[in-house]
N, CA, C and O atoms as a GROMACS GRO file, in nm:
protein
  360
    1UNK      N    1   0.508   0.716   0.313
    1UNK     CA    2   0.422   0.728   0.198
    1UNK      C    3   0.330   0.849   0.212
    1UNK      O    4   0.295   0.913   0.113
    2UNK      N    5   0.290   0.878   0.336
    2UNK     CA    6   0.205   0.996   0.356
    2UNK      C    7   0.275   1.122   0.306
    2UNK      O    8   0.213   1.206   0.240
    3UNK      N    9   0.404   1.135   0.337
    3UNK     CA   10   0.478   1.253   0.294
    3UNK      C   11   0.492   1.257   0.143
    3UNK      O   12   0.484   1.364   0.083
    4UNK      N   13   0.513   1.143   0.081
    4UNK     CA   14   0.524   1.138  -0.064
    4UNK      C   15   0.395   1.184  -0.130
    4UNK      O   16   0.398   1.259  -0.227
    5UNK      N   17   0.283   1.140  -0.076
    5UNK     CA   18   0.154   1.181  -0.132
    5UNK      C   19   0.134   1.332  -0.114
    5UNK      O   20   0.083   1.398  -0.204
    6UNK      N   21   0.174   1.386   0.000
    6UNK     CA   22   0.165   1.531   0.021
    6UNK      C   23   0.253   1.606  -0.079
    6UNK      O   24   0.215   1.710  -0.132
    7UNK      N   25   0.373   1.551  -0.104
    7UNK     CA   26   0.464   1.614  -0.200
    7UNK      C   27   0.407   1.611  -0.341
    7UNK      O   28   0.423   1.707  -0.417
    8UNK      N   29   0.342   1.500  -0.378
    8UNK     CA   30   0.282   1.489  -0.510
    8UNK      C   31   0.175   1.596  -0.530
    8UNK      O   32   0.158   1.648  -0.640
    9UNK      N   33   0.104   1.629  -0.423
    9UNK     CA   34  -0.002   1.729  -0.432
    9UNK      C   35   0.052   1.866  -0.470
    9UNK      O   36  -0.018   1.943  -0.537
   10UNK      N   37   0.174   1.900  -0.430
   10UNK     CA   38   0.225   2.035  -0.450
   10UNK      C   39   0.348   2.043  -0.541
   10UNK      O   40   0.385   2.153  -0.582
   11UNK      N   41   0.409   1.932  -0.573
   11UNK     CA   42   0.532   1.935  -0.650
   11UNK      C   43   0.504   1.900  -0.797
   11UNK      O   44   0.461   1.789  -0.828
   12UNK      N   45   0.529   1.997  -0.885
   12UNK     CA   46   0.502   1.979  -1.027
   12UNK      C   47   0.590   1.868  -1.086
   12UNK      O   48   0.547   1.797  -1.177
   13UNK      N   49   0.711   1.852  -1.036
   13UNK     CA   50   0.802   1.749  -1.088
   13UNK      C   51   0.745   1.608  -1.065
   13UNK      O   52   0.754   1.522  -1.153
   14UNK      N   53   0.688   1.586  -0.948
   14UNK     CA   54   0.625   1.456  -0.921
   14UNK      C   55   0.509   1.433  -1.016
   14UNK      O   56   0.495   1.325  -1.074
   15UNK      N   57   0.426   1.535  -1.032
   15UNK     CA   58   0.310   1.523  -1.120
   15UNK      C   59   0.354   1.494  -1.263
   15UNK      O   60   0.294   1.410  -1.331
   16UNK      N   61   0.456   1.563  -1.310
   16UNK     CA   62   0.506   1.540  -1.446
   16UNK      C   63   0.555   1.396  -1.460
   16UNK      O   64   0.523   1.328  -1.557
   17UNK      N   65   0.633   1.349  -1.362
   17UNK     CA   66   0.688   1.213  -1.366
   17UNK      C   67   0.576   1.109  -1.370
   17UNK      O   68   0.587   1.008  -1.440
   18UNK      N   69   0.470   1.133  -1.295
   18UNK     CA   70   0.358   1.039  -1.288
   18UNK      C   71   0.257   1.057  -1.400
   18UNK      O   72   0.162   0.980  -1.411
   19UNK      N   73   0.276   1.159  -1.483
   19UNK     CA   74   0.183   1.184  -1.593
   19UNK      C   75   0.051   1.243  -1.547
   19UNK      O   76  -0.052   1.219  -1.610
   20UNK      N   77   0.054   1.319  -1.438
   20UNK     CA   78  -0.068   1.378  -1.383
   20UNK      C   79  -0.078   1.525  -1.420
   20UNK      O   80   0.023   1.596  -1.424
   21UNK      N   81  -0.198   1.570  -1.448
   21UNK     CA   82  -0.225   1.710  -1.473
   21UNK      C   83  -0.241   1.781  -1.339
   21UNK      O   84  -0.263   1.716  -1.236
   22UNK      N   85  -0.231   1.913  -1.339
   22UNK     CA   86  -0.246   1.988  -1.213
   22UNK      C   87  -0.387   1.975  -1.155
   22UNK      O   88  -0.406   1.994  -1.035
   23UNK      N   89  -0.483   1.943  -1.238
   23UNK     CA   90  -0.621   1.930  -1.191
   23UNK      C   91  -0.655   1.788  -1.147
   23UNK      O   92  -0.760   1.766  -1.087
   24UNK      N   93  -0.568   1.691  -1.177
   24UNK     CA   94  -0.594   1.552  -1.140
   24UNK      C   95  -0.588   1.534  -0.989
   24UNK      O   96  -0.503   1.592  -0.921
   25UNK      N   97  -0.680   1.452  -0.939
   25UNK     CA   98  -0.681   1.422  -0.796
   25UNK      C   99  -0.574   1.317  -0.764
   25UNK      O  100  -0.550   1.226  -0.843
   26UNK      N  101  -0.513   1.331  -0.650
   26UNK     CA  102  -0.413   1.237  -0.603
   26UNK      C  103  -0.482   1.136  -0.512
   26UNK      O  104  -0.563   1.174  -0.428
   27UNK      N  105  -0.451   1.005  -0.528
   27UNK     CA  106  -0.512   0.907  -0.438
   27UNK      C  107  -0.478   0.938  -0.292
   27UNK      O  108  -0.366   0.981  -0.261
   28UNK      N  109  -0.573   0.915  -0.205
   28UNK     CA  110  -0.549   0.938  -0.062
   28UNK      C  111  -0.458   0.829  -0.007
   28UNK      O  112  -0.446   0.721  -0.066
   29UNK      N  113  -0.396   0.857   0.105
   29UNK     CA  114  -0.307   0.758   0.168
   29UNK      C  115  -0.384   0.631   0.201
   29UNK      O  116  -0.330   0.521   0.190
   30UNK      N  117  -0.508   0.646   0.240
   30UNK     CA  118  -0.592   0.533   0.275
   30UNK      C  119  -0.597   0.432   0.159
   30UNK      O  120  -0.587   0.311   0.181
   31UNK      N  121  -0.612   0.482   0.037
   31UNK     CA  122  -0.618   0.396  -0.081
   31UNK      C  123  -0.489   0.317  -0.096
   31UNK      O  124  -0.491   0.196  -0.118
   32UNK      N  125  -0.378   0.386  -0.085
   32UNK     CA  126  -0.249   0.318  -0.097
   32UNK      C  127  -0.232   0.217   0.016
   32UNK      O  128  -0.189   0.104  -0.008
   33UNK      N  129  -0.264   0.257   0.137
   33UNK     CA  130  -0.247   0.168   0.253
   33UNK      C  131  -0.329   0.041   0.241
   33UNK      O  132  -0.281  -0.068   0.274
   34UNK      N  133  -0.453   0.053   0.194
   34UNK     CA  134  -0.539  -0.066   0.178
   34UNK      C  135  -0.486  -0.157   0.068
   34UNK      O  136  -0.486  -0.279   0.083
   35UNK      N  137  -0.439  -0.097  -0.043
   35UNK     CA  138  -0.380  -0.179  -0.149
   35UNK      C  139  -0.256  -0.251  -0.099
   35UNK      O  140  -0.234  -0.369  -0.128
   36UNK      N  141  -0.177  -0.179  -0.023
   36UNK     CA  142  -0.053  -0.237   0.030
   36UNK      C  143  -0.084  -0.355   0.122
   36UNK      O  144  -0.019  -0.459   0.113
   37UNK      N  145  -0.182  -0.339   0.208
   37UNK     CA  146  -0.209  -0.444   0.307
   37UNK      C  147  -0.298  -0.556   0.255
   37UNK      O  148  -0.292  -0.668   0.306
   38UNK      N  149  -0.379  -0.530   0.155
   38UNK     CA  150  -0.470  -0.633   0.104
   38UNK      C  151  -0.427  -0.690  -0.031
   38UNK      O  152  -0.403  -0.810  -0.045
   39UNK      N  153  -0.417  -0.602  -0.128
   39UNK     CA  154  -0.394  -0.645  -0.265
   39UNK      C  155  -0.253  -0.698  -0.288
   39UNK      O  156  -0.235  -0.795  -0.361
   40UNK      N  157  -0.154  -0.636  -0.227
   40UNK     CA  158  -0.016  -0.672  -0.254
   40UNK      C  159   0.048  -0.756  -0.143
   40UNK      O  160   0.168  -0.781  -0.147
   41UNK      N  161  -0.031  -0.799  -0.046
   41UNK     CA  162   0.020  -0.882   0.063
   41UNK      C  163   0.073  -1.013   0.005
   41UNK      O  164   0.008  -1.076  -0.078
   42UNK      N  165   0.190  -1.052   0.049
   42UNK     CA  166   0.248  -1.178   0.003
   42UNK      C  167   0.316  -1.169  -0.133
   42UNK      O  168   0.359  -1.270  -0.187
   43UNK      N  169   0.325  -1.048  -0.188
   43UNK     CA  170   0.393  -1.031  -0.316
   43UNK      C  171   0.524  -0.955  -0.294
   43UNK      O  172   0.546  -0.899  -0.187
   44UNK      N  173   0.606  -0.955  -0.393
   44UNK     CA  174   0.732  -0.880  -0.385
   44UNK      C  175   0.732  -0.764  -0.484
   44UNK      O  176   0.837  -0.724  -0.533
   45UNK      N  177   0.613  -0.710  -0.515
   45UNK     CA  178   0.601  -0.605  -0.616
   45UNK      C  179   0.681  -0.481  -0.580
   45UNK      O  180   0.742  -0.420  -0.668
   46UNK      N  181   0.683  -0.442  -0.453
   46UNK     CA  182   0.757  -0.322  -0.414
   46UNK      C  183   0.908  -0.346  -0.423
   46UNK      O  184   0.983  -0.254  -0.456
   47UNK      N  185   0.950  -0.466  -0.393
   47UNK     CA  186   1.091  -0.501  -0.408
   47UNK      C  187   1.129  -0.500  -0.557
   47UNK      O  188   1.237  -0.454  -0.592
   48UNK      N  189   1.041  -0.549  -0.643
   48UNK     CA  190   1.067  -0.547  -0.786
   48UNK      C  191   1.078  -0.404  -0.838
   48UNK      O  192   1.165  -0.373  -0.920
   49UNK      N  193   0.990  -0.318  -0.791
   49UNK     CA  194   0.995  -0.177  -0.832
   49UNK      C  195   1.126  -0.114  -0.786
   49UNK      O  196   1.191  -0.044  -0.863
   50UNK      N  197   1.164  -0.140  -0.660
   50UNK     CA  198   1.288  -0.083  -0.607
   50UNK      C  199   1.408  -0.126  -0.691
   50UNK      O  200   1.489  -0.044  -0.731
   51UNK      N  201   1.418  -0.257  -0.717
   51UNK     CA  202   1.532  -0.306  -0.794
   51UNK      C  203   1.527  -0.257  -0.939
   51UNK      O  204   1.631  -0.236  -1.000
   52UNK      N  205   1.409  -0.240  -0.994
   52UNK     CA  206   1.396  -0.185  -1.129
   52UNK      C  207   1.449  -0.043  -1.137
   52UNK      O  208   1.523  -0.008  -1.228
   53UNK      N  209   1.410   0.039  -1.039
   53UNK     CA  210   1.458   0.177  -1.034
   53UNK      C  211   1.610   0.179  -1.010
   53UNK      O  212   1.682   0.257  -1.072
   54UNK      N  213   1.656   0.094  -0.921
   54UNK     CA  214   1.799   0.087  -0.892
   54UNK      C  215   1.878   0.048  -1.017
   54UNK      O  216   1.983   0.108  -1.044
   55UNK      N  217   1.831  -0.049  -1.093
   55UNK     CA  218   1.899  -0.089  -1.216
   55UNK      C  219   1.905   0.025  -1.316
   55UNK      O  220   2.007   0.045  -1.383
   56UNK      N  221   1.796   0.102  -1.327
   56UNK     CA  222   1.795   0.215  -1.418
   56UNK      C  223   1.896   0.321  -1.375
   56UNK      O  224   1.963   0.381  -1.459
   57UNK      N  225   1.907   0.344  -1.245
   57UNK     CA  226   2.003   0.442  -1.193
   57UNK      C  227   2.146   0.397  -1.220
   57UNK      O  228   2.232   0.479  -1.253
   58UNK      N  229   2.172   0.269  -1.206
   58UNK     CA  230   2.305   0.215  -1.233
   58UNK      C  231   2.338   0.228  -1.382
   58UNK      O  232   2.451   0.262  -1.417
   59UNK      N  233   2.241   0.201  -1.469
   59UNK     CA  234   2.262   0.208  -1.614
   59UNK      C  235   2.303   0.348  -1.660
   59UNK      O  236   2.385   0.363  -1.750
   60UNK      N  237   2.245   0.451  -1.598
   60UNK     CA  238   2.278   0.588  -1.639
   60UNK      C  239   2.383   0.650  -1.548
   60UNK      O  240   2.401   0.772  -1.546
   61UNK      N  241   2.453   0.565  -1.473
   61UNK     CA  242   2.568   0.604  -1.390
   61UNK      C  243   2.532   0.701  -1.278
   61UNK      O  244   2.614   0.785  -1.240
   62UNK      N  245   2.411   0.690  -1.224
   62UNK     CA  246   2.375   0.770  -1.107
   62UNK      C  247   2.420   0.702  -0.978
   62UNK      O  248   2.425   0.765  -0.872
   63UNK      N  249   2.453   0.574  -0.988
   63UNK     CA  250   2.498   0.496  -0.871
   63UNK      C  251   2.635   0.439  -0.902
   63UNK      O  252   2.655   0.376  -1.006
   64UNK      N  253   2.729   0.460  -0.812
   64UNK     CA  254   2.864   0.406  -0.825
   64UNK      C  255   2.875   0.285  -0.734
   64UNK      O  256   2.864   0.298  -0.612
   65UNK      N  257   2.896   0.169  -0.792
   65UNK     CA  258   2.902   0.046  -0.713
   65UNK      C  259   3.045   0.005  -0.679
   65UNK      O  260   3.067  -0.106  -0.632
   66UNK      N  261   3.141   0.092  -0.702
   66UNK     CA  262   3.280   0.055  -0.676
   66UNK      C  263   3.314   0.059  -0.527
   66UNK      O  264   3.411  -0.004  -0.484
   67UNK      N  265   3.235   0.131  -0.448
   67UNK     CA  266   3.258   0.137  -0.303
   67UNK      C  267   3.126   0.121  -0.230
   67UNK      O  268   3.020   0.160  -0.280
   68UNK      N  269   3.134   0.064  -0.112
   68UNK     CA  270   3.015   0.046  -0.029
   68UNK      C  271   3.042   0.111   0.106
   68UNK      O  272   3.146   0.086   0.167
   69UNK      N  273   2.950   0.192   0.153
   69UNK     CA  274   2.961   0.255   0.283
   69UNK      C  275   2.852   0.200   0.373
   69UNK      O  276   2.735   0.195   0.334
   70UNK      N  277   2.888   0.158   0.491
   70UNK     CA  278   2.793   0.098   0.583
   70UNK      C  279   2.800   0.171   0.716
   70UNK      O  280   2.908   0.196   0.770
   71UNK      N  281   2.684   0.204   0.769
   71UNK     CA  282   2.676   0.261   0.903
   71UNK      C  283   2.657   0.144   0.999
   71UNK      O  284   2.550   0.083   1.003
   72UNK      N  285   2.760   0.114   1.076
   72UNK     CA  286   2.754  -0.001   1.164
   72UNK      C  287   2.726   0.032   1.309
   72UNK      O  288   2.760  -0.045   1.398
   73UNK      N  289   2.664   0.145   1.334
   73UNK     CA  290   2.641   0.185   1.473
   73UNK      C  291   2.543   0.094   1.545
   73UNK      O  292   2.547   0.085   1.668
   74UNK      N  293   2.457   0.026   1.472
   74UNK     CA  294   2.357  -0.060   1.536
   74UNK      C  295   2.384  -0.208   1.515
   74UNK      O  296   2.298  -0.292   1.540
   75UNK      N  297   2.504  -0.239   1.470
   75UNK     CA  298   2.540  -0.379   1.446
   75UNK      C  299   2.623  -0.429   1.564
   75UNK      O  300   2.728  -0.372   1.595
   76UNK      N  301   2.577  -0.534   1.627
   76UNK     CA  302   2.654  -0.594   1.736
   76UNK      C  303   2.756  -0.689   1.674
   76UNK      O  304   2.721  -0.775   1.593
   77UNK      N  305   2.880  -0.674   1.713
   77UNK     CA  306   2.987  -0.751   1.650
   77UNK      C  307   3.077  -0.811   1.756
   77UNK      O  308   3.108  -0.747   1.856
   78UNK      N  309   3.119  -0.934   1.732
   78UNK     CA  310   3.224  -0.996   1.809
   78UNK      C  311   3.342  -1.008   1.714
   78UNK      O  312   3.361  -1.112   1.650
   79UNK      N  313   3.419  -0.903   1.706
   79UNK     CA  314   3.525  -0.896   1.605
   79UNK      C  315   3.648  -0.974   1.648
   79UNK      O  316   3.689  -0.971   1.764
   80UNK      N  317   3.703  -1.043   1.553
   80UNK     CA  318   3.828  -1.116   1.572
   80UNK      C  319   3.918  -1.081   1.455
   80UNK      O  320   3.889  -1.116   1.340
   81UNK      N  321   4.027  -1.010   1.483
   81UNK     CA  322   4.117  -0.966   1.378
   81UNK      C  323   4.186  -1.080   1.305
   81UNK      O  324   4.236  -1.061   1.194
   82UNK      N  325   4.188  -1.199   1.364
   82UNK     CA  326   4.256  -1.313   1.301
   82UNK      C  327   4.166  -1.385   1.202
   82UNK      O  328   4.213  -1.462   1.118
   83UNK      N  329   4.037  -1.361   1.211
   83UNK     CA  330   3.942  -1.422   1.118
   83UNK      C  331   3.883  -1.312   1.031
   83UNK      O  332   3.806  -1.228   1.077
   84UNK      N  333   3.920  -1.315   0.906
   84UNK     CA  334   3.870  -1.216   0.812
   84UNK      C  335   3.830  -1.287   0.684
   84UNK      O  336   3.908  -1.365   0.629
   85UNK      N  337   3.711  -1.261   0.638
   85UNK     CA  338   3.663  -1.323   0.516
   85UNK      C  339   3.605  -1.216   0.427
   85UNK      O  340   3.514  -1.144   0.467
   86UNK      N  341   3.658  -1.204   0.306
   86UNK     CA  342   3.609  -1.107   0.209
   86UNK      C  343   3.501  -1.171   0.124
   86UNK      O  344   3.520  -1.279   0.069
   87UNK      N  345   3.386  -1.104   0.113
   87UNK     CA  346   3.275  -1.156   0.035
   87UNK      C  347   3.227  -1.051  -0.064
   87UNK      O  348   3.218  -0.933  -0.031
   88UNK      N  349   3.196  -1.096  -0.184
   88UNK     CA  350   3.134  -1.008  -0.284
   88UNK      C  351   2.984  -1.020  -0.268
   88UNK      O  352   2.930  -1.130  -0.254
   89UNK      N  353   2.917  -0.906  -0.270
   89UNK     CA  354   2.772  -0.905  -0.261
   89UNK      C  355   2.714  -0.842  -0.385
   89UNK      O  356   2.777  -0.758  -0.449
   90UNK      N  357   2.592  -0.882  -0.419
   90UNK     CA  358   2.527  -0.825  -0.537
   90UNK      C  359   2.448  -0.703  -0.500
   90UNK      O  360   2.386  -0.641  -0.586
   0.00000   0.00000   0.00000
């Protein structure tokens, strides 16, 4: 989040997206961090925002859900070729 806030300070595209003028002050990281830890604790607001953005990306075809790629380098597996179960995930 610190990097995002730094980017908002200098990137006109971020400012345009957020409806900020070039003279508008950007909230400090401290403000966001305190809201995150106090105000939004125990809520799923950030998950809701993520899924909302994801749904919008899918609607305008920015995300292709026909294939899934997984990096399994950190997954410990006891693989058995005789047991295979195909599952659909949302």
